Backbone as ProteinMPNN parsed JSONL, in Angstrom:
{"seq_chain_A": "MNTQSDKNKEPKIITKFFGVAIWGQTYLNLLYLLLAFPLGLFYFVLLVTGFSLGFGLLILWVGVIILVGMLVAWWDVLFSSAK", "coords_chain_A": {"N_chain_A": [[93.561, -36.56, 143.893], [91.794, -39.789, 144.611], [91.745, -41.794, 147.409], [91.317, -44.445, 149.446], [90.516, -43.578, 151.887], [89.496, -40.982, 151.544], [86.933, -41.848, 150.141], [85.748, -42.872, 151.991], [84.856, -40.716, 153.616], [82.872, -39.629, 152.313], [79.313, -38.896, 152.252], [77.049, -41.676, 151.978], [74.674, -42.593, 149.569], [72.459, -43.758, 150.589], [72.471, -43.105, 153.141], [72.077, -40.571, 153.105], [69.365, -40.29, 151.926], [67.936, -41.86, 153.856], [68.371, -40.381, 155.978], [67.219, -38.262, 156.793], [65.259, -39.175, 158.32], [65.976, -38.954, 160.875], [66.076, -36.482, 161.604], [64.508, -33.64, 163.751], [63.503, -31.521, 162.593], [62.135, -32.831, 160.442], [59.834, -34.11, 161.494], [58.388, -32.013, 162.628], [57.751, -30.819, 160.498], [56.152, -32.561, 159.393], [53.692, -32.819, 161.497], [52.864, -30.148, 161.151], [51.774, -30.343, 158.625], [49.83, -32.211, 158.821], [48.104, -30.948, 160.517], [47.576, -28.876, 159.226], [46.085, -29.91, 156.969], [42.996, -30.424, 157.506], [41.988, -27.971, 157.88], [42.721, -26.608, 155.452], [40.977, -28.032, 154.027], [38.485, -27.55, 154.928], [38.372, -24.81, 154.158], [38.132, -25.249, 151.509], [36.034, -26.747, 150.853], [34.136, -25.01, 151.883], [34.188, -22.622, 150.389], [33.848, -23.742, 147.646], [31.653, -24.666, 147.994], [30.039, -22.38, 148.416], [30.45, -20.543, 146.454], [29.118, -22.227, 144.278], [26.577, -22.465, 145.137], [26.135, -19.519, 145.407], [26.35, -18.918, 142.727], [24.548, -20.491, 141.362], [22.082, -19.346, 142.762], [21.857, -16.838, 141.433], [20.156, -15.856, 139.785], [17.838, -15.495, 141.175], [18.474, -13.211, 142.252], [19.287, -13.551, 145.055], [21.73, -14.692, 144.986], [23.634, -12.768, 144.587], [24.185, -11.706, 147.042], [25.038, -13.835, 148.432], [27.446, -14.281, 147.058], [29.031, -12.18, 147.148], [29.41, -12.558, 150.098], [31.08, -14.726, 149.823], [33.24, -13.496, 148.413], [34.279, -12.085, 150.41], [34.808, -14.085, 152.346], [36.821, -15.619, 151.073], [38.647, -13.557, 150.402], [39.349, -13.112, 153.352], [40.358, -15.743, 154.14], [42.633, -15.708, 152.451], [44.417, -13.891, 153.238], [44.616, -14.67, 155.87], [45.958, -16.989, 155.965], [48.216, -16.467, 154.787], [49.622, -15.204, 156.743]], "CA_chain_A": [[93.659, -38.273, 143.969], [91.074, -40.411, 145.632], [92.027, -42.478, 148.058], [90.17, -45.23, 150.056], [89.95, -42.683, 153.191], [88.26, -40.041, 150.962], [85.64, -42.158, 149.822], [84.928, -43.314, 153.429], [84.353, -39.657, 154.424], [81.593, -38.982, 151.514], [78.095, -39.939, 152.869], [76.491, -42.786, 151.101], [73.367, -42.067, 149.291], [71.462, -44.505, 151.449], [72.463, -42.354, 154.563], [71.659, -39.077, 152.766], [68.061, -40.52, 151.666], [67.248, -42.267, 155.207], [68.97, -39.305, 157.26], [66.18, -37.228, 157.24], [64.319, -39.862, 159.521], [66.391, -38.792, 162.533], [66.066, -34.874, 161.826], [63.659, -33.27, 164.117], [62.521, -31.12, 161.61], [61.17, -33.738, 159.639], [58.732, -34.598, 162.138], [57.651, -30.862, 162.972], [57.361, -30.47, 159.055], [54.677, -33.665, 159.14], [52.957, -32.301, 162.539], [52.33, -28.897, 160.464], [51.226, -30.709, 157.434], [48.518, -32.688, 159.425], [47.198, -30.034, 161.336], [46.869, -27.902, 158.164], [45.124, -30.526, 156.21], [41.594, -30.277, 157.811], [41.686, -26.529, 157.699], [42.826, -26.253, 154.159], [39.781, -28.902, 153.386], [37.547, -26.969, 155.386], [38.348, -23.911, 153.346], [38.079, -25.703, 150.173], [34.385, -27.191, 150.994], [33.36, -23.877, 152.143], [34.401, -21.591, 149.245], [33.198, -24.326, 146.703], [29.831, -24.765, 147.98], [29.489, -20.985, 148.578], [30.358, -19.962, 145.047], [28.149, -23.065, 143.519], [25.254, -22.062, 145.589], [25.908, -18.178, 144.709], [26.183, -18.664, 141.172], [23.109, -21.011, 141.284], [20.747, -18.665, 143.069], [22.15, -15.579, 140.852], [18.902, -15.588, 138.827], [16.94, -14.895, 142.266], [19.09, -11.897, 143.237], [19.966, -13.938, 146.369], [23.09, -15.095, 144.866], [24.42, -11.753, 144.557], [24.479, -11.405, 148.364], [25.926, -15.173, 148.7], [28.773, -14.492, 146.279], [29.814, -11.002, 147.894], [29.821, -12.968, 151.224], [32.038, -15.524, 149.529], [34.325, -12.919, 148.176], [34.796, -11.489, 151.841], [35.432, -15.273, 152.969], [37.99, -15.521, 150.047], [39.663, -12.565, 150.944], [39.776, -13.388, 154.647], [41.033, -17.018, 153.866], [43.791, -15.296, 151.57], [45.164, -13.092, 154.198], [44.972, -15.397, 157.334], [46.819, -18.186, 155.807], [49.43, -15.879, 154.299], [50.556, -14.984, 157.783]], "C_chain_A": [[92.558, -38.89, 144.672], [91.54, -41.664, 146.167], [90.956, -43.331, 148.845], [89.726, -44.411, 151.301], [89.063, -41.582, 152.667], [86.85, -40.475, 150.597], [85.017, -42.697, 151.147], [84.478, -41.923, 153.947], [82.958, -39.115, 153.538], [80.445, -39.522, 152.086], [77.557, -40.639, 151.7], [74.891, -42.272, 151.049], [72.077, -42.842, 150.056], [71.202, -43.768, 152.881], [71.841, -41.044, 154.287], [69.986, -39.387, 152.567], [67.505, -40.916, 153.069], [67.439, -41.347, 156.511], [68.061, -38.558, 157.575], [65.325, -37.976, 158.373], [64.928, -39.413, 160.997], [66.536, -37.183, 162.635], [64.761, -34.53, 162.628], [62.868, -32.368, 163.506], [61.549, -31.592, 160.632], [59.718, -33.826, 160.182], [57.745, -33.297, 162.502], [56.952, -30.644, 161.559], [55.604, -31.558, 159.016], [53.716, -33.265, 160.257], [52.319, -31.135, 161.558], [51.565, -29.224, 159.377], [49.58, -31.315, 157.517], [47.767, -32.066, 160.123], [46.61, -29.079, 160.083], [45.871, -28.355, 157.251], [43.462, -30.366, 156.229], [41.283, -28.808, 157.897], [41.653, -26.109, 156.156], [41.389, -27.021, 153.345], [38.495, -28.052, 153.81], [37.165, -25.635, 154.568], [37.812, -24.041, 151.757], [36.608, -25.871, 149.941], [33.651, -26.011, 150.879], [33.215, -22.891, 150.784], [33.701, -22.429, 147.821], [31.776, -24.233, 146.75], [29.31, -23.347, 148.293], [29.23, -20.263, 147.202], [29.564, -20.725, 144.286], [26.669, -22.48, 143.931], [25.069, -20.309, 145.21], [25.574, -18.073, 143.361], [24.673, -19.448, 140.514], [22.04, -20.261, 141.683], [20.976, -17.06, 142.431], [21.062, -15.16, 140.193], [17.728, -15.17, 139.938], [17.352, -13.581, 142.753], [19.607, -12.457, 144.496], [21.376, -14.14, 146.282], [24.036, -13.896, 144.859], [25.059, -11.531, 146.173], [25.423, -12.721, 148.922], [27.321, -14.942, 148.219], [29.512, -13.116, 146.865], [30.254, -11.517, 149.441], [31.192, -14.015, 150.977], [33.181, -14.765, 149.267], [35.173, -12.311, 149.378], [35.564, -12.785, 152.312], [36.836, -15.629, 152.574], [39.062, -14.716, 150.296], [40.235, -12.793, 152.406], [40.873, -14.476, 154.621], [42.569, -16.61, 153.275], [44.792, -14.757, 152.382], [45.406, -13.765, 155.625], [45.941, -16.372, 157.167], [48.07, -17.634, 155.352], [50.533, -15.287, 155.584], [51.52, -16.079, 158.511]], "O_chain_A": [[92.372, -38.224, 145.69], [91.732, -42.6, 145.391], [89.792, -42.932, 148.883], [88.581, -44.58, 151.718], [88.021, -41.273, 153.245], [85.841, -39.774, 150.682], [83.809, -42.909, 151.243], [83.614, -41.996, 154.821], [82.141, -38.33, 154.021], [80.532, -40.691, 152.46], [77.635, -40.18, 150.561], [74.16, -41.801, 151.92], [70.911, -42.45, 150.022], [70.174, -43.783, 153.559], [71.156, -40.466, 155.131], [69.28, -38.572, 153.163], [66.549, -40.243, 153.452], [66.928, -41.453, 157.626], [68.038, -38.12, 158.725], [64.766, -37.323, 159.255], [64.325, -39.56, 162.06], [67.049, -36.661, 163.625], [63.78, -35.143, 162.206], [61.663, -32.313, 163.752], [60.551, -31.053, 160.153], [58.687, -33.665, 159.529], [56.533, -33.455, 162.65], [55.763, -30.338, 161.474], [54.445, -31.27, 158.718], [52.576, -33.424, 159.822], [51.15, -31.325, 161.222], [50.651, -28.454, 159.084], [48.594, -31.109, 156.809], [46.681, -32.559, 160.427], [45.458, -28.654, 160.008], [44.993, -27.639, 156.769], [42.776, -30.218, 155.217], [40.085, -28.542, 157.996], [40.758, -25.413, 155.676], [40.898, -26.613, 152.292], [37.559, -27.92, 153.021], [35.999, -25.336, 154.311], [37.266, -23.193, 151.051], [36.002, -25.289, 149.042], [32.743, -25.841, 150.066], [32.132, -22.536, 150.319], [33.075, -21.754, 147.003], [30.958, -23.869, 145.906], [28.093, -23.214, 148.418], [28.233, -19.625, 146.863], [29.077, -20.056, 143.375], [25.811, -22.121, 143.125], [23.995, -19.878, 144.788], [24.717, -17.329, 142.884], [23.977, -19.103, 139.559], [20.993, -20.408, 141.053], [20.317, -16.138, 142.912], [21.0, -13.947, 139.994], [16.749, -14.539, 139.538], [16.683, -12.924, 143.551], [20.453, -11.759, 145.056], [22.162, -13.876, 147.192], [25.22, -14.091, 145.133], [26.234, -11.237, 146.397], [26.361, -12.582, 149.708], [28.285, -15.345, 148.87], [30.735, -13.193, 146.982], [31.244, -11.032, 149.988], [32.135, -14.085, 151.765], [34.222, -15.175, 149.782], [36.385, -12.093, 149.368], [36.749, -12.708, 152.639], [37.775, -15.871, 153.332], [40.228, -15.099, 150.393], [41.439, -12.677, 152.632], [42.034, -14.268, 154.972], [43.564, -17.214, 153.675], [45.963, -15.116, 152.259], [46.302, -13.396, 156.385], [46.728, -16.643, 158.074], [49.064, -18.339, 155.522], [51.733, -15.025, 155.499], [52.285, -15.727, 159.409]]}, "name": "protein", "num_of_chains": 1, "seq": "MNTQSDKNKEPKIITKFFGVAIWGQTYLNLLYLLLAFPLGLFYFVLLVTGFSLGFGLLILWVGVIILVGMLVAWWDVLFSSAK"}
């Protein structure tokens, strides 16, 4: 049986929603995301540019060396970000 005192003990939806603003972990997560964004953007630009250049120069056989370098870079990015 729900009484008035039971209803007051339940957290309200607004308190649940805005309650994360007072948690310290929220700000640590935001800091991590802000620091990880430029690194992810750098990785993306490096890999897309490298693979595009490698495939474009594949007809001259220089692209093979660039593609191998990009595969090594991709492998390094994969395992360095997984740590």
